N, C-alpha and C positions, 0 to 999 in steps of 0.2 A: 514125389515131392516136386512141386512146381518151381519155376524160376524165382518168383518173388520170395518164397519161403527160404530158398537157398541163399539168396542175397541177405535176407534178414538174419539168418543163422551166422553168416560170415561177419556181418556187422556186429552182432552180439559177441562173437568170439573176440573181435578186435577190441571192442570197448571193455570187455572183461579182462583182456590181457593188459590193456593200458592201465586200468585201475589197479590190478594186481602188481604191476611193475612200480607204480607210484607208491603203493603201500610198502613194498619191499625197500624201495629207495629211502623212504622216510625212516624206516626201522634201522637201516644200515647207517644213516647219518646219526641217528640217536646213539647207536652202539659205538660209533667212532668218538662222539663227544664223551660218552661214559668212560671209554678206555683212556682217553686223554686226561680226564678228571682223576681217575683212579691212579694213573701213572704219576700225576703231579702230587697226589696225596702221599704215595709211597716215597717219592723223592723228598718231600717236605719232612717226612718222619726221619729220614736219614740225617738231615741237616736241620736240627732244631733252631728256633729263633735265638739270636744272640751269639751263635757260634760263627766263627769266621775261619775259613780254611785257606791257607796260602797256596 
């Protein structure tokens, strides 16, 4: 393997890693939003509209 091919391989690995990281970050953020939404839904079921707790 010559020097240029080694550099290309390293650049490929870095680019692939960055893309993979960004995809995982996006999925993580979506999962956090989904969990917050589901948590709010569960809380709203416990306290229906029109009820007031002292």
